[in-house]
N, C-alpha and C positions, 0 to 999 in steps of 0.2 A: 026256735026256742034262741037262739043265739043272738039273731040279731033282736028280740026284744030284751034281750039280757042287756047288751049294746046301748040301744036306744034309752034305755032307763035310766042305764049309768051315765051315759050323756045328758040327760035331762036333770040329773040330780046334780050332778059339776055344774050346769049351765046355771042351774038354782043359787047352787052355793057362790058361784062367783057374784052375781047378781045380788046377793041381798050384802055380797062383802064390799060391793060397789056401792051398793045404799048405802050401806053404814057411813063409807068413808063422806057421801055425799051428805049426807044426816049430818055429822060432826063439823064438817067444813061449814055448810050452812049455820050451824048453830055458832060455832066459834067466829066465823066473821073471816075465817081463811083456810085454807085447805094445808094439808103436811106437807111442807116442802123441804127437801132437802137440802141443806150449804153446799155450795161448789166445795171441790178439792183445794183449790189455792184460798178459801175462806176458811175452812176446815184447818188448814195448815197454819194460817196467820191465828187462830184462836187458840190451838192446842200451843204455838209456841209462845203465845204471852201467858197460859196456865202456866207453861213451865217458867216462865222469867218470873213469875211472881210468888213460885216456890210454894203454891201453896199445898196444902195439908191438911185432913180434914173429910168435911163434907162437899160437893160440889151436886147442885141442882142442875138439870136442864130443864127449866119449865118451857114445856112444851115440844117434849123431844121428837116428836113425830116418827118418822123411822129409824132414827135412834142412831143414825153414821156420825152425829159428833160427840154423843158421848161415848160410842166404841171406839172411835178414835184417842179421843182423849184418854178414855180408859188403859188404852196398848200402851200411852206413852207415861202416863202419870201415875204409878203405881202407889203413890202417898195418897193418892183421893177415892176416898169413896163415892162414887159417882151413882147417883139417882136421878133418871130419866121420869118428868110425870109426864104424861100423855092422858088427853081423856076420847080420843078415837081409838076402839076396839085395836082394829086390823092393825093400822101403824104400831101400836103399842106390843101388839100380840108377835108379829115379824120383829119388832127389836129386842123384844122378850129370848124368841128364838134365838136370831143372832147370836147375841151374849152368850146364851147355853151352847150353840156349835162353836162358839169360841173359846169356850170353857172360862169368859170373863168373869171372875170372880169379886172382881173390883166395879163391876158394872150392872145396876138392876134398872127393873123399869118398873112403874107402876101405873095404873088406870086413875086418874086423880083430877082434880080440878085445880090449875095452878094460882089462881084466886085465892081460893082456901084452903091451900097446902100451908101447914108452919114453917117457915123460915127460920126460927130462933135457934137451932142448932145449926144452920148451914153458916160456913167459909166464904161459898163464892157461888154466884148466880150465872149459867148462860142461857142466854137467850136470844131466839130469833124469829120476833114476831108480827107486830105491826103497830104502827101509832095508836091507835084504840089500848089496846092492850099495855105498852108502856105508860100509857097515863093512869090506868087502872093499878097497875105495878108498885109504882112509884112511891105513893102513900105506904100501900103494904111493906114493902124493902124498906123505908127510912122506919115503919116501924118495929119491923120483926127483927133484920138483919143486926147481928151483933156490930159494935167497932170494928173496923179493920177489913171487914168483910167487901170481897170484890164481888160486881154485878158485870158480866161484858157480854154485851148487845150488837148484836150484828145487824146492818143496815139501821136500826131506829134507835135516836136516843131516847134518854128519861127526861121528861119536861121536867122543869124545874131543878135538874141535877147537873152539877157541874165535871163534867170527863175529867180525867184524872189523865186520859191520854186517849188519841185517837186514831188510830191505825188504818192505814188507807191500802186494800191487796189488790195485789197486782192479777186480778183477773178481767174480764171487758167491761163492767159495769164500775171499777173501782170501788169496790165497795167497802163502806165504812165501818169499823167493827170499834165501837165507845166501850172505854175502859172504866169505869167507875170504882172509888174508894169510900165505904161509908165512913162519914166523919160527923161528929156532933153536930147537931142543928141548937140553931140557937131559938 
């Protein structure tokens, strides 16, 4: 009897793990990229830039993945209300649970589509995406972000935007971090 219960428990756990993996694979296929955590040196550069900008209000991490960047920003930037937007259920759930375990009241995670999310009341957007996503988001940011809002992009530039600063991380890839400020367009 114990052997039967043990085998069934193992079978259920294996099924749950398989479903979780398939969920991540499906979301990665649909997004064109998998949820990729930024490295510690990159997170430090981004968090230092957030502090340098003395941002207040709302920061959105568009495509928050596993939540490591949003959580680190939340630890040091208590003036910001940070919202991580992620459409892959498992990484979003893990991010949500990590925020709860840390009792991080200024960081929340939502399941959502970063292309249909409203950025109208956002003071800063941070993203680590891919070139196709940046091409799609550029016009959305121009249309919705208010003057003076900032966009910080890890690795990939916003086409047709002029960065205010380009930071080079001290990681093995010398990762670039692009910092943009929303200005009036002509």
